[in-house]
MDTraj code that builds the backbone (N, CA, C; nanometers):
import mdtraj as md
import numpy as np

residues = "MET ALA GLY VAL ARG LYS ASN ALA PRO PRO ARG GLU ASP VAL LEU ALA ALA ALA MET ARG MET ILE ALA GLU ARG GLY LEU GLU GLN LEU THR MET ALA ALA LEU GLY ARG GLU VAL GLY MET SER SER GLY HIS LEU LEU TYR TYR PHE HIS SER LYS ASP GLU LEU LEU LEU GLN THR LEU GLU TRP SER GLU GLY ARG LEU GLY ALA GLU ARG GLY ARG LEU LEU THR ARG SER ALA SER ALA ARG LYS ARG LEU ASP ALA TYR VAL ASP LEU TYR VAL PRO ASP GLY HIS ARG ASP PRO HIS TRP THR LEU TRP LEU GLU VAL TRP ASN ARG SER GLN ASN ALA ASP ASP GLU ALA ARG ASP ARG GLN ALA ALA ILE GLU GLY ILE TRP HIS ARG ASP LEU VAL ALA LEU ILE ALA GLU GLY VAL SER ARG ARG GLU PHE ARG PRO VAL ASP PRO ASP ARG PHE ALA ALA ARG LEU ARG ALA LEU LEU ASP GLY PHE SER ILE HIS VAL ALA ILE GLY LEU ARG GLY THR ASP ARG ALA GLN VAL LEU GLY HIS VAL ARG GLU PHE ILE GLY GLU GLY LEU LEU ALA ASP VAL".split()
xyz = np.array([
    [0.0749, -3.0550, -0.1501],
    [0.1665, -2.9738, -0.0212],
    [0.3188, -3.0075, -0.0450],
    [0.4054, -2.8826, 0.0136],
    [0.5660, -2.9284, -0.0264],
    [0.5508, -3.0046, 0.1212],
    [0.7144, -3.0645, 0.1164],
    [0.7511, -3.1260, 0.2535],
    [0.8884, -3.0388, 0.2719],
    [0.9508, -3.0509, 0.3817],
    [1.0326, -2.9734, 0.4913],
    [1.1657, -2.9568, 0.4278],
    [1.1937, -2.8401, 0.3378],
    [1.2981, -2.8478, 0.2892],
    [1.4624, -2.8200, 0.4009],
    [1.6002, -2.8581, 0.3045],
    [1.6933, -2.8498, 0.4323],
    [1.7332, -2.6956, 0.3783],
    [1.7326, -2.6781, 0.2855],
    [1.7651, -2.5570, 0.2316],
    [1.6946, -2.4750, 0.2081],
    [1.6176, -2.3383, 0.3283],
    [1.5557, -2.2787, 0.2936],
    [1.5319, -2.1613, 0.1862],
    [1.4301, -2.1616, 0.1252],
    [1.4018, -2.0841, 0.0262],
    [1.4343, -1.9245, 0.0181],
    [1.4891, -1.8435, -0.0590],
    [1.5013, -1.7010, -0.1021],
    [1.3605, -1.6490, -0.0105],
    [1.4686, -1.5419, 0.1020],
    [1.3272, -1.4480, 0.1445],
    [1.1961, -1.3763, 0.0507],
    [1.2585, -1.3742, -0.0542],
    [1.1311, -1.2773, -0.1618],
    [1.0626, -1.3912, -0.1762],
    [1.1174, -1.4733, -0.1899],
    [0.9979, -1.6383, -0.2477],
    [0.8837, -1.6596, -0.1280],
    [0.9458, -1.6344, 0.0413],
    [0.8271, -1.6634, 0.0903],
    [0.7844, -1.5810, 0.1621],
    [0.8167, -1.4274, 0.0983],
    [0.6792, -1.3460, 0.1586],
    [0.6531, -1.2818, 0.0174],
    [0.6540, -1.3600, -0.1135],
    [0.5665, -1.3830, -0.2053],
    [0.4614, -1.4614, -0.2018],
    [0.5003, -1.5400, -0.0778],
    [0.3950, -1.6875, -0.0920],
    [0.3087, -1.6648, 0.0481],
    [0.3093, -1.5652, 0.0666],
    [0.2548, -1.5002, 0.2297],
    [0.1578, -1.3674, 0.1998],
    [0.2377, -1.3077, 0.0520],
    [0.1394, -1.2476, -0.0127],
    [0.0085, -1.3113, -0.0925],
    [0.0419, -1.3704, -0.1228],
    [-0.0702, -1.5143, -0.2681],
    [-0.1404, -1.5416, -0.1393],
    [-0.1061, -1.5957, -0.0262],
    [-0.2016, -1.6870, 0.0538],
    [-0.2880, -1.5472, 0.1386],
    [-0.2530, -1.4098, 0.1443],
    [-0.3765, -1.3664, 0.1735],
    [-0.4564, -1.3267, 0.0644],
    [-0.3707, -1.3013, -0.0467],
    [-0.4933, -1.3114, -0.1377],
    [-0.5834, -1.4574, -0.2081],
    [-0.5417, -1.5518, -0.2025],
    [-0.6063, -1.6457, -0.2038],
    [-0.7034, -1.6692, -0.0991],
    [-0.6179, -1.6517, 0.0465],
    [-0.7339, -1.7425, 0.1568],
    [-0.7610, -1.6806, 0.2248],
    [-0.7298, -1.5323, 0.2596],
    [-0.7395, -1.4291, 0.3392],
    [-0.6329, -1.4192, 0.4434],
    [-0.6059, -1.3355, 0.5029],
    [-0.5057, -1.2585, 0.6154],
    [-0.5040, -1.4122, 0.7329],
    [-0.6577, -1.4394, 0.8117],
    [-0.6786, -1.4711, 0.8845],
    [-0.5982, -1.6751, 0.8615],
    [-0.5888, -1.6920, 0.7276],
    [-0.5518, -1.8333, 0.7329],
    [-0.4009, -1.8090, 0.6568],
    [-0.3408, -1.7270, 0.7362],
    [-0.2091, -1.6623, 0.7477],
    [-0.1232, -1.7107, 0.8518],
    [-0.1075, -1.8531, 0.8819],
    [-0.0606, -1.8366, 1.0321],
    [0.1035, -1.9357, 1.0116],
    [0.1796, -1.9500, 1.0618],
    [0.3412, -1.9870, 1.0489],
    [0.3434, -2.0902, 1.0028],
    [0.2600, -2.1895, 1.0306],
    [0.2295, -2.3262, 1.0223],
    [0.1510, -2.3371, 0.8670],
    [0.0888, -2.2780, 0.7982],
    [0.0439, -2.2684, 0.7381],
    [0.1259, -2.2335, 0.5627],
    [0.2356, -2.1024, 0.6066],
    [0.3329, -2.0615, 0.5881],
    [0.4192, -2.1474, 0.5231],
    [0.4715, -2.2148, 0.6278],
    [0.5589, -2.2996, 0.6474],
    [0.5207, -2.4263, 0.5805],
    [0.4313, -2.4529, 0.5940],
    [0.3910, -2.6021, 0.4750],
    [0.4076, -2.5557, 0.3474],
    [0.3220, -2.4085, 0.3155],
    [0.3243, -2.3626, 0.1194],
    [0.4779, -2.3154, 0.1025],
    [0.5922, -2.3259, 0.1999],
    [0.7732, -2.3162, 0.1384],
    [0.8126, -2.4023, 0.2045],
    [0.7472, -2.5463, 0.1940],
    [0.8914, -2.6058, 0.2557],
    [0.9154, -2.5821, 0.4182],
    [0.9277, -2.5060, 0.4786],
    [0.9714, -2.4954, 0.6091],
    [0.8826, -2.5209, 0.7157],
    [0.9625, -2.5130, 0.8020],
    [0.9126, -2.5565, 0.9300],
    [0.8336, -2.3835, 0.9952],
    [0.7679, -2.4242, 1.0944],
    [0.7237, -2.2484, 1.1863],
    [0.8578, -2.2302, 1.2657],
    [0.8754, -2.3185, 1.2760],
    [1.0363, -2.2650, 1.3693],
    [1.1441, -2.2313, 1.3298],
    [1.1022, -2.2442, 1.1965],
    [1.2500, -2.2236, 1.0899],
    [1.1770, -2.0721, 1.0430],
    [1.0838, -2.0736, 1.0256],
    [1.0215, -1.9342, 0.9662],
    [1.0169, -1.8010, 1.1271],
    [1.0546, -1.8202, 1.1706],
    [1.0555, -1.7587, 1.3430],
    [1.1607, -1.7261, 1.3700],
    [1.2634, -1.8461, 1.3455],
    [1.4370, -1.7829, 1.3169],
    [1.4759, -1.7145, 1.2353],
    [1.4198, -1.6852, 1.1729],
    [1.4319, -1.5879, 1.0554],
    [1.3547, -1.5085, 1.0279],
    [1.2275, -1.4823, 1.0756],
    [1.1288, -1.3208, 1.1376],
    [1.0920, -1.3193, 1.2906],
    [1.1253, -1.4084, 1.3396],
    [1.0969, -1.3766, 1.4956],
    [0.9860, -1.3140, 1.5674],
    [0.8609, -1.3059, 1.4752],
    [0.7503, -1.3072, 1.5277],
    [0.6451, -1.2979, 1.3833],
    [0.5203, -1.3046, 1.3904],
    [0.4047, -1.3120, 1.2908],
    [0.4065, -1.1768, 1.2866],
    [0.4396, -1.0531, 1.3389],
    [0.4251, -0.8918, 1.3098],
    [0.5399, -0.8880, 1.2263],
    [0.6764, -0.9246, 1.3032],
    [0.7900, -0.9106, 1.1909],
    [0.7595, -0.9863, 1.0544],
    [0.7033, -1.0853, 1.0420],
    [0.6524, -1.1459, 0.8874],
    [0.5525, -1.0221, 0.8230],
    [0.4635, -0.9919, 0.8232],
    [0.3574, -0.9267, 0.8319],
    [0.4535, -0.7582, 0.7804],
    [0.4933, -0.7295, 0.8481],
    [0.6122, -0.5975, 0.8063],
    [0.6990, -0.6419, 0.7115],
    [0.7501, -0.7184, 0.6983],
    [0.8241, -0.7147, 0.5838],
    [0.7476, -0.7823, 0.4527],
    [0.6645, -0.8757, 0.4611],
    [0.5374, -0.8783, 0.3797],
    [0.5275, -0.7417, 0.2947],
    [0.4404, -0.6482, 0.4079],
    [0.4174, -0.5346, 0.3668],
    [0.4984, -0.4521, 0.2824],
    [0.5956, -0.4499, 0.3312],
    [0.7750, -0.3820, 0.2353],
    [0.8202, -0.4114, 0.0734],
    [0.7975, -0.5324, 0.1227],
    [0.7876, -0.6236, -0.0312],
    [0.6875, -0.5260, -0.1370],
    [0.5845, -0.6364, -0.0551],
    [0.4830, -0.5228, -0.1676],
    [0.4294, -0.3731, -0.1761],
    [0.5510, -0.3255, -0.0905],
    [0.4899, -0.2164, -0.1414],
    [0.5802, -0.1368, -0.2093],
    [0.7181, -0.1933, -0.1774],
    [0.8203, -0.1922, -0.2870],
    [0.7918, -0.2191, -0.4767],
    [0.7338, -0.3353, -0.4295],
    [0.6351, -0.3503, -0.6070],
    [0.5466, -0.2187, -0.6711],
    [0.5067, -0.2064, -0.5463],
    [0.3885, -0.0724, -0.5673],
    [0.4607, 0.0877, -0.6218],
    [0.5913, 0.0854, -0.4874],
    [0.6968, 0.1535, -0.5865],
    [0.7420, 0.1651, -0.6949],
    [0.7733, 0.0423, -0.7548],
    [0.8316, 0.0216, -0.8714],
    [0.7197, 0.1198, -0.9768],
    [0.6147, 0.0258, -0.9729],
    [0.5229, 0.0742, -1.0437],
    [0.4861, 0.2167, -1.0209],
    [0.4787, 0.2612, -0.9232],
    [0.4110, 0.4019, -0.8588],
    [0.5569, 0.4992, -0.9500],
    [0.6470, 0.4929, -0.9753],
    [0.7560, 0.5429, -1.0113],
    [0.7368, 0.5378, -1.2308],
    [0.7085, 0.4322, -1.2438],
    [0.6687, 0.4058, -1.3805],
    [0.5515, 0.4849, -1.4206],
    [0.4693, 0.4996, -1.3679],
    [0.3524, 0.6129, -1.3860],
    [0.4195, 0.7273, -1.3295],
    [0.4671, 0.7706, -1.2371],
    [0.5340, 0.9269, -1.1693],
    [0.6206, 1.0205, -1.2770],
    [0.6883, 0.8528, -1.4009],
    [0.7594, 0.9708, -1.4765],
    [0.7753, 0.9032, -1.6095],
    [0.6316, 0.9039, -1.6450],
    [0.5964, 0.8466, -1.8118],
    [0.5661, 1.0757, -1.8557],
    [0.5696, 1.0410, -1.9501],
    [0.5522, 1.1775, -2.0388],
    [0.4596, 1.2256, -2.0400],
    [0.3197, 1.2487, -1.9734],
    [0.2169, 1.3207, -1.9618],
    [0.2111, 1.4142, -1.8495],
    [0.0651, 1.4592, -1.8574],
    [0.0536, 1.5997, -1.8112],
    [0.0597, 1.5744, -1.6680],
    [0.0301, 1.6778, -1.5083],
    [0.0811, 1.5872, -1.4331],
    [-0.0831, 1.5943, -1.3809],
    [-0.1456, 1.6140, -1.4673],
    [-0.2934, 1.5636, -1.3988],
    [-0.3065, 1.4286, -1.4417],
    [-0.3066, 1.3893, -1.5829],
    [-0.2546, 1.2635, -1.5746],
    [-0.2363, 1.1197, -1.5440],
    [-0.0909, 1.1654, -1.4380],
    [-0.0578, 1.1393, -1.3751],
    [-0.1101, 1.1331, -1.2251],
    [-0.1466, 1.1967, -1.1940],
    [-0.2266, 1.2351, -1.0986],
    [-0.3581, 1.1569, -1.0102],
    [-0.3845, 1.1657, -1.1433],
    [-0.5249, 1.0286, -1.1578],
    [-0.4651, 0.8619, -1.1417],
    [-0.3689, 0.8608, -1.2434],
    [-0.2471, 0.7489, -1.2304],
    [-0.2398, 0.6705, -1.0853],
    [-0.2073, 0.7822, -0.9758],
    [-0.1626, 0.7742, -0.8525],
    [-0.2417, 0.7182, -0.8196],
    [-0.3738, 0.7691, -0.8060],
    [-0.4734, 0.7252, -0.7569],
    [-0.5397, 0.6381, -0.7498],
    [-0.5239, 0.5945, -0.8806],
    [-0.5883, 0.4826, -0.9211],
    [-0.5199, 0.3490, -0.8592],
    [-0.3235, 0.3593, -0.8461],
    [-0.2599, 0.2853, -0.7791],
    [-0.2932, 0.2669, -0.6418],
    [-0.3468, 0.3665, -0.6020],
    [-0.3245, 0.4145, -0.4187],
    [-0.5318, 0.3345, -0.4147],
    [-0.6325, 0.3478, -0.4321],
    [-0.7212, 0.2611, -0.4324],
    [-0.7193, 0.1136, -0.4096],
    [-0.7995, 0.0447, -0.3290],
    [-0.7441, -0.1108, -0.2989],
    [-0.8686, -0.1069, -0.4579],
    [-0.8797, -0.2749, -0.5169],
    [-0.9238, -0.3296, -0.6111],
    [-1.0657, -0.3321, -0.5734],
    [-1.0604, -0.3624, -0.4279],
    [-1.2256, -0.3664, -0.3707],
    [-1.2079, -0.4505, -0.2768],
    [-1.2951, -0.5153, -0.2303],
    [-1.3275, -0.5461, -0.0931],
    [-1.2212, -0.6803, -0.0783],
    [-1.1345, -0.6920, -0.0019],
    [-1.0606, -0.8056, 0.0434],
    [-0.9288, -0.7614, -0.0546],
    [-0.9355, -0.6214, -0.1324],
    [-0.7709, -0.6208, -0.1530],
    [-0.6340, -0.6725, -0.0373],
    [-0.6010, -0.7780, -0.1283],
    [-0.4411, -0.8722, -0.0521],
    [-0.3904, -0.6947, -0.0231],
    [-0.3237, -0.6032, -0.1002],
    [-0.2132, -0.4993, -0.0334],
    [-0.2849, -0.4223, 0.1210],
    [-0.3759, -0.4209, 0.1065],
    [-0.4534, -0.3293, 0.2202],
    [-0.5294, -0.4327, 0.3107],
    [-0.5668, -0.5668, 0.2900],
    [-0.5527, -0.5712, 0.4085],
    [-0.4564, -0.5987, 0.4579],
    [-0.3951, -0.6383, 0.4218],
    [-0.2423, -0.6739, 0.4845],
    [-0.1855, -0.5528, 0.5211],
    [-0.1959, -0.4490, 0.5035],
    [-0.1896, -0.2580, 0.5340],
    [-0.2499, -0.2819, 0.6816],
    [-0.3875, -0.3282, 0.6920],
    [-0.4678, -0.2342, 0.7953],
    [-0.4204, -0.3343, 0.9072],
    [-0.4151, -0.4314, 0.9039],
    [-0.2909, -0.5507, 1.0036],
    [-0.1956, -0.5050, 1.0706],
    [-0.1229, -0.4545, 0.9665],
    [0.0083, -0.4056, 0.9792],
    [-0.0140, -0.3014, 1.1184],
    [-0.1257, -0.1699, 1.0457],
    [-0.1377, -0.0362, 1.1224],
    [-0.1752, -0.0975, 1.2346],
    [-0.3157, -0.1622, 1.2810],
    [-0.3615, -0.2216, 1.3437],
    [-0.2792, -0.2762, 1.4827],
    [-0.1741, -0.3286, 1.4450],
    [-0.1032, -0.4310, 1.5205],
    [0.0384, -0.3444, 1.6025],
    [0.0242, -0.1816, 1.5134],
    [0.1634, -0.0661, 1.5505],
    [0.1112, -0.0560, 1.6531],
    [0.0434, -0.0535, 1.7364],
    [-0.0634, 0.0069, 1.8243],
    [0.0889, -0.0642, 1.9411],
    [0.1125, -0.1236, 1.9462],
    [0.1966, -0.1897, 2.0661],
    [0.3404, -0.2542, 1.9987],
    [0.3795, -0.1740, 1.8877],
    [0.4700, -0.2033, 1.7673],
    [0.6079, -0.1252, 1.8260],
    [0.7132, -0.1491, 1.8571],
    [0.7862, -0.0759, 1.8651],
    [0.8856, 0.0672, 1.8193],
    [0.9714, 0.1430, 1.8327],
    [0.9973, 0.2550, 1.7490],
    [1.0656, 0.2131, 1.6034],
    [1.1194, 0.0911, 1.6097],
    [1.1937, 0.0783, 1.4885],
    [1.1004, 0.0522, 1.4576],
    [0.9847, -0.0578, 1.4300],
    [0.8648, -0.0453, 1.3575],
    [0.8367, -0.0187, 1.3356],
    [0.8047, 0.1266, 1.3949],
    [0.7102, 0.2131, 1.3680],
    [0.7664, 0.3232, 1.2477],
    [0.8918, 0.2972, 1.2869],
    [0.9792, 0.3771, 1.1828],
    [0.9720, 0.3404, 0.9908],
    [0.9762, 0.2032, 1.0357],
    [0.9625, 0.1280, 0.9315],
    [0.8155, 0.1397, 0.8579],
    [0.7089, 0.1479, 0.9205],
    [0.5829, 0.2457, 0.8467],
    [0.5639, 0.3147, 0.8404],
    [0.6191, 0.4092, 0.9056],
    [0.6390, 0.6077, 0.8431],
    [0.7235, 0.5826, 0.7321],
    [0.8210, 0.5057, 0.7529],
    [0.8567, 0.5129, 0.5760],
    [0.8109, 0.5081, 0.4569],
    [0.7442, 0.4151, 0.4511],
    [0.6034, 0.3371, 0.3663],
    [0.5579, 0.4969, 0.3766],
    [0.4646, 0.5064, 0.4338],
    [0.3610, 0.6144, 0.4440],
    [0.4609, 0.7645, 0.3789],
    [0.5654, 0.7825, 0.4037],
    [0.6689, 0.8570, 0.3927],
    [0.6675, 0.9055, 0.2430],
    [0.7620, 0.7524, 0.1797],
    [0.6909, 0.7751, 0.0058],
    [0.6240, 0.8127, -0.0696],
    [0.4509, 0.8008, -0.0280],
    [0.4155, 0.7888, -0.0673],
    [0.3599, 0.9233, -0.1009],
    [0.3330, 1.0011, 0.0139],
    [0.3860, 1.1266, 0.0575],
    [0.4508, 1.2567, -0.0275],
    [0.5667, 1.1973, -0.0251],
    [0.7091, 1.2372, -0.0999],
    [0.6584, 1.2666, -0.2319],
    [0.6399, 1.1163, -0.2893],
    [0.5869, 1.1369, -0.4410],
    [0.4764, 1.2252, -0.5182],
    [0.3801, 1.2337, -0.4041],
    [0.2975, 1.3341, -0.4172],
    [0.2814, 1.4365, -0.4161],
    [0.3686, 1.5239, -0.3291],
    [0.3848, 1.6381, -0.3054],
    [0.4697, 1.6303, -0.4338],
    [0.5386, 1.6141, -0.4636],
    [0.6542, 1.6054, -0.6202],
    [0.5396, 1.6312, -0.7391],
    [0.4485, 1.5634, -0.7206],
    [0.3774, 1.6134, -0.8573],
    [0.3165, 1.6815, -0.8277],
    [0.2667, 1.7469, -0.6852],
    [0.1929, 1.8687, -0.7118],
    [0.2547, 1.9650, -0.7415],
    [0.3573, 1.9903, -0.6917],
    [0.4624, 2.1127, -0.6786],
    [0.5076, 2.0863, -0.8490],
    [0.4806, 1.9997, -0.9008],
    [0.5539, 2.0089, -1.0253],
    [0.4510, 2.0843, -1.1317],
    [0.3085, 2.0495, -1.1110],
    [0.1686, 2.0406, -1.1521],
    [0.1743, 2.2243, -1.1544],
    [0.1352, 2.2297, -0.9899],
    [0.1588, 2.4035, -0.9993],
    [0.2747, 2.4896, -1.0464],
    [0.3954, 2.4213, -1.0595],
    [0.5056, 2.5290, -1.1988],
    [0.4838, 2.5313, -1.2809],
    [0.3854, 2.4038, -1.3379],
    [0.3954, 2.4331, -1.4997],
    [0.2046, 2.5440, -1.5185],
    [0.1886, 2.5477, -1.4500],
    [0.0221, 2.5885, -1.3746],
    [-0.0561, 2.5336, -1.4784],
    [-0.0272, 2.3771, -1.4208],
    [-0.1747, 2.3144, -1.4287],
    [-0.2669, 2.3105, -1.3183],
    [-0.2152, 2.3318, -1.2242],
    [-0.2533, 2.3191, -1.1283],
    [-0.2759, 2.4644, -1.0206],
    [-0.3811, 2.4562, -0.9761],
    [-0.3993, 2.6109, -0.8729],
    [-0.2616, 2.6343, -0.8013],
    [-0.1977, 2.7627, -0.7486],
    [-0.1021, 2.7434, -0.6716],
    [-0.1523, 2.7679, -0.5105],
    [-0.1423, 2.6404, -0.4515],
    [-0.1758, 2.5300, -0.3908],
    [-0.0293, 2.5398, -0.3012],
    [-0.0050, 2.4951, -0.1938],
    [0.0523, 2.4426, -0.0902],
    [0.1018, 2.3010, -0.1044],
    [0.1792, 2.2591, -0.1970],
    [0.1880, 2.1636, -0.2465],
    [0.1667, 2.0246, -0.1121],
    [0.2931, 2.0183, 0.0123],
    [0.2537, 1.9598, 0.1585],
    [0.1146, 1.9741, 0.1505],
    [0.0805, 2.0350, 0.2520],
    [-0.0472, 2.0459, 0.2483],
    [-0.1577, 2.0622, 0.1961],
    [-0.1697, 2.0731, 0.0113],
    [-0.2877, 1.9660, -0.0193],
    [-0.2519, 1.8309, -0.0146],
    [-0.1319, 1.8033, -0.0561],
    [-0.1298, 1.5860, -0.0002],
    [-0.1307, 1.5285, 0.0909],
    [-0.1009, 1.6347, 0.1769],
    [-0.1702, 1.5713, 0.3397],
    [-0.3281, 1.5200, 0.2906],
    [-0.4105, 1.5911, 0.2706],
    [-0.5806, 1.6377, 0.2828],
    [-0.5920, 1.5158, 0.1790],
    [-0.5225, 1.5063, 0.0090],
    [-0.5851, 1.4247, -0.0047],
    [-0.5317, 1.3148, 0.0319],
    [-0.4064, 1.2658, 0.1009],
    [-0.3597, 1.1234, 0.1295],
    [-0.4525, 1.1215, 0.2550],
    [-0.5265, 1.1637, 0.3393],
    [-0.6320, 1.1441, 0.4611],
    [-0.7485, 1.1089, 0.3797],
    [-0.7814, 1.1248, 0.2971],
    [-0.9539, 1.1448, 0.2074],
    [-0.9289, 0.9982, 0.1360],
    [-0.8192, 0.9780, 0.0534],
    [-0.7662, 0.8802, 0.0132],
    [-0.7564, 0.7529, 0.0914],
    [-0.6777, 0.7818, 0.2169],
    [-0.7240, 0.6464, 0.2896],
    [-0.8497, 0.5955, 0.3645],
    [-0.9233, 0.6871, 0.4051],
    [-1.0568, 0.7057, 0.4755],
    [-1.1198, 0.6316, 0.3435],
    [-1.1686, 0.6646, 0.2176],
    [-1.1788, 0.5860, 0.1211],
    [-1.1453, 0.4384, 0.0954],
    [-1.0218, 0.4540, 0.1010],
    [-0.9773, 0.3214, 0.0489],
    [-1.0292, 0.2368, 0.1632],
    [-0.9966, 0.1987, 0.3186],
    [-1.0253, 0.1147, 0.4101],
    [-1.1521, 0.1018, 0.3977],
    [-1.2550, 0.1783, 0.3429],
    [-1.4307, 0.1329, 0.2971],
    [-1.4310, 0.0706, 0.1984],
    [-1.3273, 0.1033, 0.1012],
    [-1.3318, -0.0079, -0.0105],
    [-1.2343, -0.1406, 0.0581],
    [-1.1535, -0.1450, 0.0823],
    [-1.0805, -0.2324, 0.1859],
    [-1.1672, -0.3561, 0.2233],
    [-1.3030, -0.2782, 0.2890],
    [-1.3057, -0.3500, 0.4017],
    [-1.4421, -0.4089, 0.3909],
    [-1.4680, -0.3435, 0.2470],
    [-1.5862, -0.3571, 0.1908],
    [-1.7646, -0.3245, 0.2174],
    [-1.7546, -0.2061, 0.2814],
    [-1.8448, -0.0841, 0.3534],
    [-1.9174, -0.0640, 0.2498],
    [-2.0546, -0.1462, 0.2583],
    [-2.1944, -0.1284, 0.2161],
    [-2.2175, 0.0006, 0.1986],
    [-2.2322, 0.0393, 0.0159],
    [-2.2642, 0.1700, -0.0447],
    [-2.0952, 0.2723, -0.1007],
    [-2.0283, 0.1678, -0.0286],
    [-1.9227, 0.2545, -0.0568],
    [-1.8078, 0.1374, -0.1669],
    [-1.7790, 0.1413, -0.3217],
    [-1.6781, 0.0699, -0.3878],
    [-1.5959, 0.1788, -0.4856],
    [-1.5081, 0.1182, -0.5298],
    [-1.4027, 0.1895, -0.6131],
    [-1.3889, 0.2927, -0.6992],
    [-1.5348, 0.2902, -0.7891],
    [-1.5903, 0.3870, -0.8642],
    [-1.6469, 0.4893, -0.8083],
    [-1.6767, 0.4766, -0.7140],
    [-1.7392, 0.5761, -0.6233],
    [-1.6907, 0.7088, -0.5684],
    [-1.5759, 0.6017, -0.5121],
    [-1.4365, 0.6833, -0.4409],
    [-1.3675, 0.7261, -0.5330],
    [-1.3417, 0.7036, -0.6709],
    [-1.2477, 0.7392, -0.7587],
    [-1.3005, 0.8448, -0.7940],
    [-1.4531, 0.8813, -0.8171],
    [-1.4835, 0.9756, -0.8690],
    [-1.5297, 1.0974, -0.7736],
    [-1.5018, 0.9997, -0.5913],
    [-1.4999, 1.1608, -0.4742],
    [-1.3850, 1.2583, -0.5469],
    [-1.3059, 1.1463, -0.5447],
    [-1.1385, 1.1688, -0.5105],
    [-1.1331, 1.2833, -0.6864],
    [-1.1672, 1.2751, -0.7527],
    [-1.1251, 1.3390, -0.8648],
    [-1.2223, 1.4216, -0.8584],
    [-1.3374, 1.4591, -0.7787],
    [-1.4203, 1.6136, -0.7649],
    [-1.3417, 1.6578, -0.6340],
    [-1.3129, 1.6265, -0.5997],
    [-1.2160, 1.6775, -0.5164],
    [-1.0438, 1.7609, -0.5421],
    [-0.9847, 1.6653, -0.6331],
    [-0.8853, 1.7624, -0.7125],
    [-0.9655, 1.8248, -0.7859],
    [-1.0505, 1.8169, -0.8667],
    [-1.0980, 1.9574, -0.9777],
    [-1.1114, 2.0611, -0.8716],
    [-1.1814, 2.0134, -0.7598],
    [-1.2210, 2.1396, -0.7158],
    [-1.1410, 2.2380, -0.6233],
    [-0.9670, 2.1240, -0.5571],
    [-0.8987, 2.2209, -0.4726],
    [-0.7930, 2.2496, -0.6031],
    [-0.7290, 2.1828, -0.7445],
    [-0.6060, 2.1865, -0.8567],
    [-0.6633, 2.2979, -0.9264],
    [-0.7397, 2.2492, -0.9601],
    [-0.8352, 2.2461, -1.1372],
    [-0.8943, 2.3993, -1.1381],
    [-0.9981, 2.4110, -0.9988],
    [-1.0383, 2.5430, -1.0329],
    [-0.9713, 2.6819, -1.0708],
    [-1.0074, 2.7929, -1.1954],
    [-1.0009, 2.8695, -1.2055],
    [-0.8248, 2.8667, -1.2597],
    [-0.7634, 2.7761, -1.3075],
    [-0.6518, 2.7476, -1.3470],
    [-0.6349, 2.8118, -1.5003],
])
top = md.Topology()
chain = top.add_chain()
for i, resn in enumerate(residues, 1):
    res = top.add_residue(resn, chain, resSeq=i)
    for name in ("N", "CA", "C"):
        top.add_atom(name, md.element.get_by_symbol(name[0]), res)
traj = md.Trajectory(xyz[None], top)
């Protein structure tokens, strides 16, 4: 356990430590005091920088989303068919399994958003908006190349993301009878019926 430092660690180090703690110990163990011990800061010092645990969690989610966004960008810009890139998008979206740290954090932030201010809600909407825009662009590309049926890309993306969110929550919370492989099968079936039929 580190002692309290005189100089604060970089913000990214604090957010990485928070994410690591969620992955290793679970969200319930992520307290300001425990995180402070992890990074060598007092809980008061952390509160000075983040103002509240809600803000710490939202910033950690934004940091994690930034990393996922970079990975998503690499997957979506590679030279492959739209279908293969859509499969890669789905693979990245769906949790790895029960207590997936990113999804655990996402669920907590959204649960807390019931009492969030407009600025925090706008930041959460921005996270969702990026995933949606990337999916719409990918579907539109597939339609224009005649890899996909002529669907409305925005409407299909909204329905697909609702399906992904619902199933992903089941995987993340460990709902019995729902695992990642089953979810991927359901989603690929939906894509096949909605985008590939009659192409």
